[in-house]
N, C-alpha and C positions, 0 to 999 in steps of 0.2 A: 818446642812446637813446631811441627812440620811446617814448611812455607816454601811455595815456587813465585818467584818474583819475575816477572817477565820485563824486557825494556826494548827499544829500539822502533816501535810504531810511529807510524806520522803520516802525513800527506807528501804523495808523489805521482809525476804526471805516466802515462802509460808510456811503458818502456822502460821505464826507471827501473833503481834497486834499490832495496832496503832489507837489513840485516837484524834480525830479531834475536835477543839473548833470553836464555833463561836459568837462573839459580836457585839449585835447592840449598836449602838449610834445616836442619835440626831432624835429619832424616838418619835413622838409627838401624834400618831395615836395608838391605840389599837392594839393588836398583834392578830392576828386570828388564825395562826399558823407560826412554824417555821419546815424547812426542810432541807434535804441534796440531791443535785443531784450530777451526776458524768457523764461525758462523755470521753469517750474513744475515741483513735484516728480513725477518719473516720465513728464515729457512731455519732448518734444522743443524746443529753443529755436525760436522764432518770432518773427517779425519785428513790431514795433509800430508803430514809424513812422521814415520816413527823410527828409532835409533835403537837396539837392544845394547845389553851391556858388552854383548861381543863385538859390536859394529857393524852389525846387519841393519841395512836402511830399507825401508820401502814408502813408496809415495803414492798418494792418488794420482790416477792417469792424469786429471785437469793441469798438474803440475809437472810431471815429469819431465826430465831436459831442461827446466827452467829453475828448480826449487833445489838446494843441497841442505839437507841436515847433518850435522855434527855433533860430536861431541868436546868437549874441553878436555884438557889434561888432568883435570881434578875428577872428572866423571862423573860431578854431578853439576854438570852445567852444559845446556845444549842450545845450538843456534842453529838459527834458519836464515839460511842467504836466500834472497829471493831477488831473481833476476826475470828480465822482460815481463815487467808485472803488467797486468790486465785490468781493467775496470772492474771486471767479474772476478779479481781476488780481493775486492775491498769487504771488509769485515772485522771482528775482533777475534785475536787469533789468542787462544789459551794454550800455555804449556801444561803437558801432564805427564804423571810420572806413574808407573806401575811399579808397587813394591811388592810383587808377587803375591797380588790379590787385592792389594789396599790400592786404592788409588787417589791420586792428589792432583789436584789443579790449581793453577795460579788463576790472579785475577782479571787477566786480560790485556789486550793492549789493541789498541785500535789501529787498524791498517786501510788508510783509503786512497785509491787510484783513480786519477782524473784522466777524463778522456780527452 
């Protein structure tokens, strides 16, 4: 069974840092890319950052220079280092894997940034 498990969310003050982790299991297909999305209350889910199997990364404009996405050595893990957090970064963060047309989502982890 394909599964993505996120961890690392929590409550942090503005200006602080958090590191999210996502581990994939049960994936028999090759992974095209892995990424992080977030959904704030009352808003649509939006892309935060994505990294391809080749290591190319793209970020939402709102997080450029503050967040860094990276892959683990095992290639089935992805991390999101979040620095200089702002209250508007609050939301549920979801890990995503693109298996060349098949999309898998994690269950989400809550990130709350207090002002």
